[in-house]
C-alpha positions in Angstrom: -7.5 -17.6 -16.3 -6.7 -21.2 -17.4 -3.2 -21.7 -15.4 -3.2 -21.0 -11.6 0.1 -20.8 -10.1 0.2 -20.2 -6.1 1.9 -17.8 -4.8 2.6 -17.7 -0.9 2.8 -15.0 1.0 6.8 -13.6 1.8 8.2 -13.9 5.0 9.3 -10.7 6.5 12.9 -10.9 5.5 11.8 -11.5 1.9 9.0 -8.5 2.0 12.2 -5.9 2.8 14.6 -7.2 0.1 11.1 -6.9 -1.9 11.0 -3.6 -1.3 14.5 -2.8 -1.5 14.7 -4.0 -5.1 11.5 -2.2 -6.0 12.7 0.9 -4.7 15.6 0.9 -6.4 14.2 -0.3 -9.6 11.7 2.7 -9.4 14.1 5.3 -8.0 11.9 5.5 -5.0 14.4 5.9 -1.7 13.1 4.1 1.6 15.4 4.1 4.6 15.5 1.3 7.1 13.6 2.8 10.1 10.7 4.0 7.6 10.7 0.4 6.4 10.5 -0.8 10.1 7.8 2.0 10.5 5.6 0.7 7.5 6.0 -3.2 8.8 5.3 -2.6 12.4 2.6 0.4 11.8 0.5 -0.9 9.0 1.0 -4.8 8.8 2.0 -5.9 12.0 -0.5 -3.8 14.0 -2.9 -4.0 11.6 -2.3 -7.9 11.1 -2.5 -7.5 7.4 -0.7 -9.9 5.7 2.1 -9.2 3.3 1.7 -9.9 -0.4 4.5 -9.3 -3.3 2.5 -6.9 -4.9 2.7 -4.5 -2.3 6.2 -3.1 -2.6 5.5 -2.0 -6.5 2.0 -0.9 -5.2 2.3 1.3 -2.5 5.8 2.5 -3.9 3.8 3.8 -6.9 1.3 5.3 -4.6 4.5 6.9 -2.9 5.9 8.1 -6.4 1.9 9.8 -7.0 1.6 11.6 -3.2 5.2 13.2 -3.7 4.9 14.3 -7.4 1.1 15.9 -6.4 2.7 17.7 -2.9 5.8 18.6 -5.2 8.2 17.3 -3.2 11.1 15.0 -3.5 10.6 11.4 -4.5 11.2 9.7 -1.1 9.2 6.9 0.9 8.4 9.0 3.8 6.4 8.1 6.8 3.9 10.9 5.9 4.1 9.8 2.2 3.9 5.4 3.1 1.2 6.6 5.2 -1.1 8.4 2.6 -0.1 5.6 0.1 -1.5 3.0 2.6 -4.4 4.6 3.7 -5.1 5.1 -0.3 -4.3 1.5 -1.6 -6.3 -0.1 1.3 -9.2 2.0 1.7 -12.2 0.5 1.7 -15.0 2.2 -0.5 -18.9 2.1 0.5 -21.3 0.5 -1.5 -22.9 2.3 -4.2 -26.1 4.0 -3.6 -29.0 3.2 -5.9 -30.8 6.5 -5.6 -33.9 5.1 -4.2 -35.8 7.0 -1.3 -37.3 5.0 1.1 -40.7 6.5 2.5 -42.4 5.5 5.4 -46.3 5.7 4.9 -47.9 6.1 8.3 
């Protein structure tokens, strides 16, 4: 990447505004209590930094979750939990296919 532009993490207020804007644009409603839950449970409690891309990325996960489960597209606590687990998942390293055999 020839040009690098530093983009600082949003404040909680900026993160809320960003989430509201993206949720309107994507037509994925999120109410204040669910937003409070998201911030408390998945950011403060997890000591996870807020990133500008999280609003779009998590709401895309919510959209896909709702479509898969054939439920109205809405950011519920259940959908948010599923989105966070999927988005922030840590994958295990690939196996090499080698078998360790000890010889006695």
